[in-house]
PyMOL Python script that loads the backbone (N, CA, C, O; Angstrom):
from pymol import cmd

cmd.read_pdbstr("""\
ATOM      1  N   LEU A   1     -14.808  21.504  -1.491  1.00  0.00           N
ATOM      2  CA  LEU A   1     -13.022  22.215  -1.648  1.00  0.00           C
ATOM      3  C   LEU A   1     -13.098  21.255  -3.216  1.00  0.00           C
ATOM      4  O   LEU A   1     -13.485  20.129  -3.530  1.00  0.00           O
ATOM      5  N   GLU A   2     -12.436  22.539  -3.986  1.00  0.00           N
ATOM      6  CA  GLU A   2     -12.294  21.952  -5.251  1.00  0.00           C
ATOM      7  C   GLU A   2     -10.978  21.735  -5.677  1.00  0.00           C
ATOM      8  O   GLU A   2     -10.271  22.657  -5.271  1.00  0.00           O
ATOM      9  N   SER A   3     -10.338  20.890  -6.337  1.00  0.00           N
ATOM     10  CA  SER A   3      -9.111  21.028  -6.736  1.00  0.00           C
ATOM     11  C   SER A   3      -9.024  21.040  -8.466  1.00  0.00           C
ATOM     12  O   SER A   3     -10.147  20.747  -8.875  1.00  0.00           O
ATOM     13  N   LYS A   4      -8.206  21.246  -9.465  1.00  0.00           N
ATOM     14  CA  LYS A   4      -7.649  21.122 -10.558  1.00  0.00           C
ATOM     15  C   LYS A   4      -7.278  19.951 -10.763  1.00  0.00           C
ATOM     16  O   LYS A   4      -7.738  19.252 -11.666  1.00  0.00           O
ATOM     17  N   GLU A   5      -6.207  19.511  -9.771  1.00  0.00           N
ATOM     18  CA  GLU A   5      -5.456  18.222  -9.727  1.00  0.00           C
ATOM     19  C   GLU A   5      -6.541  17.174  -9.620  1.00  0.00           C
ATOM     20  O   GLU A   5      -7.359  17.056  -8.708  1.00  0.00           O
ATOM     21  N   LYS A   6      -6.383  16.290 -10.918  1.00  0.00           N
ATOM     22  CA  LYS A   6      -6.939  15.064 -10.142  1.00  0.00           C
ATOM     23  C   LYS A   6      -6.444  13.866  -9.775  1.00  0.00           C
ATOM     24  O   LYS A   6      -5.753  13.458 -10.709  1.00  0.00           O
ATOM     25  N   ILE A   7      -6.451  13.194  -8.994  1.00  0.00           N
ATOM     26  CA  ILE A   7      -6.483  12.125  -8.139  1.00  0.00           C
ATOM     27  C   ILE A   7      -6.316  11.048  -8.753  1.00  0.00           C
ATOM     28  O   ILE A   7      -7.409  10.486  -8.814  1.00  0.00           O
ATOM     29  N   LYS A   8      -5.390  10.352  -9.330  1.00  0.00           N
ATOM     30  CA  LYS A   8      -5.286   8.965 -10.234  1.00  0.00           C
ATOM     31  C   LYS A   8      -4.781   7.930  -9.121  1.00  0.00           C
ATOM     32  O   LYS A   8      -3.698   8.119  -8.568  1.00  0.00           O
ATOM     33  N   SER A   9      -5.530   6.913  -8.830  1.00  0.00           N
ATOM     34  CA  SER A   9      -5.627   5.955  -8.236  1.00  0.00           C
ATOM     35  C   SER A   9      -5.150   4.420  -8.734  1.00  0.00           C
ATOM     36  O   SER A   9      -6.079   3.869  -9.326  1.00  0.00           O
ATOM     37  N   GLN A  10      -4.454   3.942  -8.683  1.00  0.00           N
ATOM     38  CA  GLN A  10      -3.983   2.571  -8.850  1.00  0.00           C
ATOM     39  C   GLN A  10      -3.657   1.400  -8.356  1.00  0.00           C
ATOM     40  O   GLN A  10      -2.678   1.378  -7.610  1.00  0.00           O
ATOM     41  N   VAL A  11      -4.260   0.342  -8.588  1.00  0.00           N
ATOM     42  CA  VAL A  11      -4.029  -0.839  -7.896  1.00  0.00           C
ATOM     43  C   VAL A  11      -3.390  -2.142  -8.646  1.00  0.00           C
ATOM     44  O   VAL A  11      -4.064  -2.794  -9.443  1.00  0.00           O
ATOM     45  N   THR A  12      -2.117  -2.452  -8.347  1.00  0.00           N
ATOM     46  CA  THR A  12      -1.468  -3.570  -9.325  1.00  0.00           C
ATOM     47  C   THR A  12      -1.754  -4.910  -8.548  1.00  0.00           C
ATOM     48  O   THR A  12      -1.610  -4.810  -7.330  1.00  0.00           O
ATOM     49  N   ILE A  13      -2.104  -6.051  -8.989  1.00  0.00           N
ATOM     50  CA  ILE A  13      -1.612  -7.153  -8.647  1.00  0.00           C
ATOM     51  C   ILE A  13      -1.356  -7.793  -9.314  1.00  0.00           C
ATOM     52  O   ILE A  13      -1.681  -7.857 -10.500  1.00  0.00           O
ATOM     53  N   ASN A  14      -0.257  -8.870  -8.299  1.00  0.00           N
ATOM     54  CA  ASN A  14       0.863  -9.623  -8.858  1.00  0.00           C
ATOM     55  C   ASN A  14       0.339 -11.030  -8.455  1.00  0.00           C
ATOM     56  O   ASN A  14       0.018 -10.949  -7.269  1.00  0.00           O
ATOM     57  N   LEU A  15       0.111 -12.294  -8.928  1.00  0.00           N
ATOM     58  CA  LEU A  15       0.131 -13.396  -8.182  1.00  0.00           C
ATOM     59  C   LEU A  15       1.257 -14.166  -8.675  1.00  0.00           C
ATOM     60  O   LEU A  15       1.463 -14.564  -9.821  1.00  0.00           O
ATOM     61  N   LYS A  16       1.962 -14.315  -7.608  1.00  0.00           N
ATOM     62  CA  LYS A  16       2.576 -15.178  -7.484  1.00  0.00           C
ATOM     63  C   LYS A  16       2.771 -16.841  -7.160  1.00  0.00           C
ATOM     64  O   LYS A  16       1.716 -17.302  -6.726  1.00  0.00           O
ATOM     65  N   ASP A  17       3.815 -17.816  -7.258  1.00  0.00           N
ATOM     66  CA  ASP A  17       3.369 -19.088  -6.767  1.00  0.00           C
ATOM     67  C   ASP A  17       3.096 -19.024  -5.538  1.00  0.00           C
ATOM     68  O   ASP A  17       2.016 -19.558  -5.290  1.00  0.00           O
ATOM     69  N   ASP A  18       3.792 -18.451  -4.357  1.00  0.00           N
ATOM     70  CA  ASP A  18       3.804 -18.281  -3.049  1.00  0.00           C
ATOM     71  C   ASP A  18       3.256 -17.125  -2.230  1.00  0.00           C
ATOM     72  O   ASP A  18       3.345 -17.083  -1.003  1.00  0.00           O
ATOM     73  N   ALA A  19       2.539 -15.949  -3.173  1.00  0.00           N
ATOM     74  CA  ALA A  19       1.976 -14.905  -2.739  1.00  0.00           C
ATOM     75  C   ALA A  19       1.355 -14.463  -3.652  1.00  0.00           C
ATOM     76  O   ALA A  19       1.390 -14.787  -4.840  1.00  0.00           O
ATOM     77  N   VAL A  20       0.518 -13.396  -2.932  1.00  0.00           N
ATOM     78  CA  VAL A  20      -0.403 -12.154  -4.050  1.00  0.00           C
ATOM     79  C   VAL A  20      -0.127 -11.171  -3.064  1.00  0.00           C
ATOM     80  O   VAL A  20      -0.223 -11.025  -1.845  1.00  0.00           O
ATOM     81  N   ILE A  21       0.352 -10.398  -4.328  1.00  0.00           N
ATOM     82  CA  ILE A  21       1.097  -8.884  -4.120  1.00  0.00           C
ATOM     83  C   ILE A  21       0.535  -7.871  -4.716  1.00  0.00           C
ATOM     84  O   ILE A  21       0.739  -7.665  -5.912  1.00  0.00           O
ATOM     85  N   GLU A  22      -0.274  -7.068  -3.958  1.00  0.00           N
ATOM     86  CA  GLU A  22      -1.170  -5.878  -4.629  1.00  0.00           C
ATOM     87  C   GLU A  22      -0.146  -4.779  -4.254  1.00  0.00           C
ATOM     88  O   GLU A  22       0.651  -4.954  -3.333  1.00  0.00           O
ATOM     89  N   GLU A  23      -0.193  -3.439  -5.117  1.00  0.00           N
ATOM     90  CA  GLU A  23       0.614  -2.538  -5.178  1.00  0.00           C
ATOM     91  C   GLU A  23      -0.499  -1.313  -5.277  1.00  0.00           C
ATOM     92  O   GLU A  23      -1.342  -1.206  -6.168  1.00  0.00           O
ATOM     93  N   TYR A  24      -0.338  -0.548  -4.325  1.00  0.00           N
ATOM     94  CA  TYR A  24      -1.282   0.581  -4.218  1.00  0.00           C
ATOM     95  C   TYR A  24      -0.443   2.207  -4.679  1.00  0.00           C
ATOM     96  O   TYR A  24       0.478   2.713  -4.039  1.00  0.00           O
ATOM     97  N   ARG A  25      -1.035   2.738  -5.858  1.00  0.00           N
ATOM     98  CA  ARG A  25      -0.551   3.512  -6.123  1.00  0.00           C
ATOM     99  C   ARG A  25      -1.489   5.082  -6.540  1.00  0.00           C
ATOM    100  O   ARG A  25      -2.531   5.124  -7.195  1.00  0.00           O
ATOM    101  N   VAL A  26      -0.696   6.340  -5.897  1.00  0.00           N
ATOM    102  CA  VAL A  26      -1.712   7.699  -6.268  1.00  0.00           C
ATOM    103  C   VAL A  26      -0.972   8.639  -7.037  1.00  0.00           C
ATOM    104  O   VAL A  26      -0.044   9.228  -6.483  1.00  0.00           O
ATOM    105  N   ASN A  27      -1.183   8.822  -7.974  1.00  0.00           N
ATOM    106  CA  ASN A  27      -0.558   9.320  -9.124  1.00  0.00           C
ATOM    107  C   ASN A  27       0.572   8.964  -9.353  1.00  0.00           C
ATOM    108  O   ASN A  27       1.482   9.766  -9.559  1.00  0.00           O
ATOM    109  N   GLY A  28       0.740   7.475  -9.357  1.00  0.00           N
ATOM    110  CA  GLY A  28       1.984   7.043  -9.798  1.00  0.00           C
ATOM    111  C   GLY A  28       3.085   6.654  -8.273  1.00  0.00           C
ATOM    112  O   GLY A  28       4.094   5.983  -8.493  1.00  0.00           O
ATOM    113  N   TYR A  29       2.917   6.923  -7.425  1.00  0.00           N
ATOM    114  CA  TYR A  29       3.697   7.063  -6.280  1.00  0.00           C
ATOM    115  C   TYR A  29       3.166   5.738  -5.512  1.00  0.00           C
ATOM    116  O   TYR A  29       2.029   5.681  -5.042  1.00  0.00           O
ATOM    117  N   LEU A  30       4.103   4.679  -5.432  1.00  0.00           N
ATOM    118  CA  LEU A  30       3.630   3.624  -4.361  1.00  0.00           C
ATOM    119  C   LEU A  30       3.822   4.219  -3.120  1.00  0.00           C
ATOM    120  O   LEU A  30       4.668   5.063  -2.823  1.00  0.00           O
ATOM    121  N   TYR A  31       2.853   3.642  -2.323  1.00  0.00           N
ATOM    122  CA  TYR A  31       2.510   4.607  -0.984  1.00  0.00           C
ATOM    123  C   TYR A  31       2.158   3.337  -0.065  1.00  0.00           C
ATOM    124  O   TYR A  31       2.296   3.487   1.149  1.00  0.00           O
ATOM    125  N   MET A  32       1.735   2.162  -0.531  1.00  0.00           N
ATOM    126  CA  MET A  32       1.540   0.784   0.217  1.00  0.00           C
ATOM    127  C   MET A  32       1.574  -0.623  -0.753  1.00  0.00           C
ATOM    128  O   MET A  32       1.126  -0.696  -1.897  1.00  0.00           O
ATOM    129  N   VAL A  33       2.087  -1.482  -0.149  1.00  0.00           N
ATOM    130  CA  VAL A  33       1.816  -3.050  -0.672  1.00  0.00           C
ATOM    131  C   VAL A  33       1.431  -4.084   0.300  1.00  0.00           C
ATOM    132  O   VAL A  33       1.910  -4.376   1.395  1.00  0.00           O
ATOM    133  N   LYS A  34       0.734  -4.425  -0.177  1.00  0.00           N
ATOM    134  CA  LYS A  34      -0.049  -5.673   0.874  1.00  0.00           C
ATOM    135  C   LYS A  34       0.688  -7.232   0.151  1.00  0.00           C
ATOM    136  O   LYS A  34       0.910  -7.499  -1.030  1.00  0.00           O
ATOM    137  N   VAL A  35       0.887  -7.916   1.197  1.00  0.00           N
ATOM    138  CA  VAL A  35       1.476  -9.203   0.412  1.00  0.00           C
ATOM    139  C   VAL A  35       0.711 -10.393   1.321  1.00  0.00           C
ATOM    140  O   VAL A  35       0.732 -10.719   2.508  1.00  0.00           O
ATOM    141  N   THR A  36       0.167 -10.763   0.361  1.00  0.00           N
ATOM    142  CA  THR A  36      -0.647 -12.269   1.422  1.00  0.00           C
ATOM    143  C   THR A  36       0.034 -13.672   0.816  1.00  0.00           C
ATOM    144  O   THR A  36      -0.422 -14.235  -0.180  1.00  0.00           O
ATOM    145  N   PRO A  37       0.848 -14.009   1.342  1.00  0.00           N
ATOM    146  CA  PRO A  37       1.453 -15.248   1.243  1.00  0.00           C
ATOM    147  C   PRO A  37       0.984 -16.297   1.469  1.00  0.00           C
ATOM    148  O   PRO A  37       0.272 -16.207   2.469  1.00  0.00           O
ATOM    149  N   ALA A  38       1.002 -17.486   0.979  1.00  0.00           N
ATOM    150  CA  ALA A  38       0.423 -18.732   0.574  1.00  0.00           C
ATOM    151  C   ALA A  38      -0.374 -19.704   1.951  1.00  0.00           C
ATOM    152  O   ALA A  38      -1.384 -20.407   1.977  1.00  0.00           O
ATOM    153  N   VAL A  39       0.681 -19.309   3.028  1.00  0.00           N
ATOM    154  CA  VAL A  39       0.599 -19.865   4.255  1.00  0.00           C
ATOM    155  C   VAL A  39       0.994 -18.927   5.144  1.00  0.00           C
ATOM    156  O   VAL A  39       2.193 -18.652   5.082  1.00  0.00           O
ATOM    157  N   GLY A  40       0.030 -18.063   6.358  1.00  0.00           N
ATOM    158  CA  GLY A  40       0.190 -17.214   7.068  1.00  0.00           C
ATOM    159  C   GLY A  40      -0.518 -15.655   6.472  1.00  0.00           C
ATOM    160  O   GLY A  40      -0.987 -15.279   5.397  1.00  0.00           O
ATOM    161  N   PRO A  41      -0.309 -15.087   7.708  1.00  0.00           N
ATOM    162  CA  PRO A  41      -1.288 -13.841   7.323  1.00  0.00           C
ATOM    163  C   PRO A  41      -0.624 -12.950   6.263  1.00  0.00           C
ATOM    164  O   PRO A  41       0.509 -12.958   5.782  1.00  0.00           O
ATOM    165  N   ALA A  42      -1.705 -12.176   6.059  1.00  0.00           N
ATOM    166  CA  ALA A  42      -1.280 -11.198   5.359  1.00  0.00           C
ATOM    167  C   ALA A  42      -0.711  -9.839   6.421  1.00  0.00           C
ATOM    168  O   ALA A  42      -1.060  -9.662   7.588  1.00  0.00           O
ATOM    169  N   TYR A  43       0.401  -8.852   5.489  1.00  0.00           N
ATOM    170  CA  TYR A  43       1.220  -7.874   5.740  1.00  0.00           C
ATOM    171  C   TYR A  43       1.220  -7.076   4.953  1.00  0.00           C
ATOM    172  O   TYR A  43       0.776  -7.216   3.814  1.00  0.00           O
ATOM    173  N   TYR A  44       1.787  -5.953   5.473  1.00  0.00           N
ATOM    174  CA  TYR A  44       1.753  -4.668   4.906  1.00  0.00           C
ATOM    175  C   TYR A  44       2.916  -4.054   4.837  1.00  0.00           C
ATOM    176  O   TYR A  44       3.732  -4.190   5.749  1.00  0.00           O
ATOM    177  N   LEU A  45       3.266  -3.003   3.353  1.00  0.00           N
ATOM    178  CA  LEU A  45       4.778  -2.474   3.492  1.00  0.00           C
ATOM    179  C   LEU A  45       3.955  -0.864   3.080  1.00  0.00           C
ATOM    180  O   LEU A  45       3.229  -0.630   2.114  1.00  0.00           O
ATOM    181  N   VAL A  46       4.280  -0.156   3.925  1.00  0.00           N
ATOM    182  CA  VAL A  46       3.898   1.111   4.121  1.00  0.00           C
ATOM    183  C   VAL A  46       4.349   2.252   4.488  1.00  0.00           C
ATOM    184  O   VAL A  46       4.614   2.575   5.646  1.00  0.00           O
ATOM    185  N   ASP A  47       4.521   3.307   2.940  1.00  0.00           N
ATOM    186  CA  ASP A  47       4.957   4.554   2.984  1.00  0.00           C
ATOM    187  C   ASP A  47       4.267   5.545   4.210  1.00  0.00           C
ATOM    188  O   ASP A  47       3.359   6.318   3.903  1.00  0.00           O
ATOM    189  N   ASN A  48       4.810   5.453   5.734  1.00  0.00           N
ATOM    190  CA  ASN A  48       4.458   6.259   6.607  1.00  0.00           C
ATOM    191  C   ASN A  48       4.491   7.658   6.168  1.00  0.00           C
ATOM    192  O   ASN A  48       3.547   8.399   6.442  1.00  0.00           O
ATOM    193  N   ASN A  49       5.607   8.115   5.442  1.00  0.00           N
ATOM    194  CA  ASN A  49       5.898   9.601   5.812  1.00  0.00           C
ATOM    195  C   ASN A  49       6.028  10.418   4.298  1.00  0.00           C
ATOM    196  O   ASN A  49       6.114  11.646   4.265  1.00  0.00           O
ATOM    197  N   GLY A  50       6.031   9.732   3.286  1.00  0.00           N
ATOM    198  CA  GLY A  50       6.451  10.157   1.992  1.00  0.00           C
ATOM    199  C   GLY A  50       7.791  10.117   1.662  1.00  0.00           C
ATOM    200  O   GLY A  50       8.171  10.760   0.684  1.00  0.00           O
ATOM    201  N   ASP A  51       8.869   9.216   2.568  1.00  0.00           N
ATOM    202  CA  ASP A  51      10.105   9.388   2.164  1.00  0.00           C
ATOM    203  C   ASP A  51      10.580   8.028   0.983  1.00  0.00           C
ATOM    204  O   ASP A  51      11.702   7.736   0.570  1.00  0.00           O
ATOM    205  N   GLY A  52       9.781   7.654   0.803  1.00  0.00           N
ATOM    206  CA  GLY A  52      10.234   6.471  -0.671  1.00  0.00           C
ATOM    207  C   GLY A  52      10.347   4.873   0.266  1.00  0.00           C
ATOM    208  O   GLY A  52      10.337   3.780  -0.300  1.00  0.00           O
ATOM    209  N   SER A  53      10.460   5.073   1.873  1.00  0.00           N
ATOM    210  CA  SER A  53      10.848   3.906   2.520  1.00  0.00           C
ATOM    211  C   SER A  53       9.540   3.215   3.052  1.00  0.00           C
ATOM    212  O   SER A  53       8.658   3.729   3.739  1.00  0.00           O
ATOM    213  N   LEU A  54       9.615   2.048   2.617  1.00  0.00           N
ATOM    214  CA  LEU A  54       8.359   1.048   3.175  1.00  0.00           C
ATOM    215  C   LEU A  54       8.649   0.543   4.567  1.00  0.00           C
ATOM    216  O   LEU A  54       9.779   0.110   4.793  1.00  0.00           O
ATOM    217  N   SER A  55       7.599   0.557   5.669  1.00  0.00           N
ATOM    218  CA  SER A  55       7.715  -0.093   6.932  1.00  0.00           C
ATOM    219  C   SER A  55       6.611  -0.772   6.833  1.00  0.00           C
ATOM    220  O   SER A  55       5.507  -0.422   6.413  1.00  0.00           O
ATOM    221  N   VAL A  56       7.094  -2.081   7.377  1.00  0.00           N
ATOM    222  CA  VAL A  56       6.397  -3.319   7.648  1.00  0.00           C
ATOM    223  C   VAL A  56       4.972  -3.072   8.793  1.00  0.00           C
ATOM    224  O   VAL A  56       5.151  -2.643   9.933  1.00  0.00           O
ATOM    225  N   ARG A  57       3.712  -3.394   8.295  1.00  0.00           N
ATOM    226  CA  ARG A  57       2.593  -3.298   9.241  1.00  0.00           C
ATOM    227  C   ARG A  57       2.108  -5.018   9.192  1.00  0.00           C
ATOM    228  O   ARG A  57       2.148  -5.850   8.285  1.00  0.00           O
ATOM    229  N   LYS A  58       1.743  -5.067  10.321  1.00  0.00           N
ATOM    230  CA  LYS A  58       1.054  -6.487  10.587  1.00  0.00           C
ATOM    231  C   LYS A  58      -0.057  -6.700  10.292  1.00  0.00           C
ATOM    232  O   LYS A  58      -0.416  -7.747   9.755  1.00  0.00           O
ATOM    233  N   SER A  59      -0.844  -5.709  10.598  1.00  0.00           N
ATOM    234  CA  SER A  59      -2.652  -5.601  10.360  1.00  0.00           C
ATOM    235  C   SER A  59      -2.646  -4.488   9.755  1.00  0.00           C
ATOM    236  O   SER A  59      -1.639  -3.793   9.617  1.00  0.00           O
ATOM    237  N   GLU A  60      -4.050  -4.145   9.235  1.00  0.00           N
ATOM    238  CA  GLU A  60      -4.550  -3.047   8.402  1.00  0.00           C
ATOM    239  C   GLU A  60      -4.888  -1.893   9.392  1.00  0.00           C
ATOM    240  O   GLU A  60      -5.070  -0.748   8.976  1.00  0.00           O
ATOM    241  N   ILE A  61      -4.977  -2.262  10.888  1.00  0.00           N
ATOM    242  CA  ILE A  61      -5.111  -1.000  11.901  1.00  0.00           C
ATOM    243  C   ILE A  61      -4.049  -0.727  12.848  1.00  0.00           C
ATOM    244  O   ILE A  61      -4.154   0.085  13.767  1.00  0.00           O
ATOM    245  N   ASP A  62      -2.654  -1.680  12.508  1.00  0.00           N
ATOM    246  CA  ASP A  62      -1.494  -1.243  13.189  1.00  0.00           C
ATOM    247  C   ASP A  62      -1.119  -0.145  12.747  1.00  0.00           C
ATOM    248  O   ASP A  62      -1.122  -0.118  11.516  1.00  0.00           O
ATOM    249  N   GLU A  63      -0.721   0.985  13.343  1.00  0.00           N
ATOM    250  CA  GLU A  63      -0.443   2.282  13.129  1.00  0.00           C
ATOM    251  C   GLU A  63      -1.005   2.767  12.229  1.00  0.00           C
ATOM    252  O   GLU A  63      -0.431   3.249  11.253  1.00  0.00           O
ATOM    253  N   VAL A  64      -2.468   2.718  12.426  1.00  0.00           N
ATOM    254  CA  VAL A  64      -3.126   3.904  11.263  1.00  0.00           C
ATOM    255  C   VAL A  64      -2.785   5.138  11.368  1.00  0.00           C
ATOM    256  O   VAL A  64      -2.779   5.842  12.378  1.00  0.00           O
ATOM    257  N   VAL A  65      -2.321   5.552   9.648  1.00  0.00           N
ATOM    258  CA  VAL A  65      -2.156   6.888   9.592  1.00  0.00           C
ATOM    259  C   VAL A  65      -3.293   7.797   9.127  1.00  0.00           C
ATOM    260  O   VAL A  65      -3.813   7.517   8.048  1.00  0.00           O
ATOM    261  N   VAL A  66      -3.726   8.819   9.792  1.00  0.00           N
ATOM    262  CA  VAL A  66      -4.649  10.114  10.187  1.00  0.00           C
ATOM    263  C   VAL A  66      -3.910  10.826   8.956  1.00  0.00           C
ATOM    264  O   VAL A  66      -2.731  11.178   8.898  1.00  0.00           O
ATOM    265  N   PRO A  67      -5.007  10.956   7.901  1.00  0.00           N
ATOM    266  CA  PRO A  67      -4.685  12.080   6.907  1.00  0.00           C
ATOM    267  C   PRO A  67      -5.072  13.294   7.452  1.00  0.00           C
ATOM    268  O   PRO A  67      -5.841  13.646   8.346  1.00  0.00           O
ATOM    269  N   GLN A  68      -4.119  13.987   6.447  1.00  0.00           N
ATOM    270  CA  GLN A  68      -3.700  15.668   7.343  1.00  0.00           C
ATOM    271  C   GLN A  68      -4.080  16.684   6.395  1.00  0.00           C
ATOM    272  O   GLN A  68      -3.935  17.874   6.674  1.00  0.00           O
TER     273      GLN A  68
END
""", "prot")
cmd.dss("prot")
cmd.show_as("cartoon", "prot")
cmd.util.cbc("prot")
cmd.orient("prot")
């Protein structure tokens, strides 16, 4: 499949004193945030349905969204 529209992906990493915050964007749209705290496991905030609301995932495989 050929598309004339180019997909631009971007990852922004913010280093804080108590966490590392990674923001994942496609064409400027924020779809996932990974938070890795200094203490404890990493967790994810994910926009599962494109409404701009981020919901919490506790692991990479928790509620995997299949591309459609």
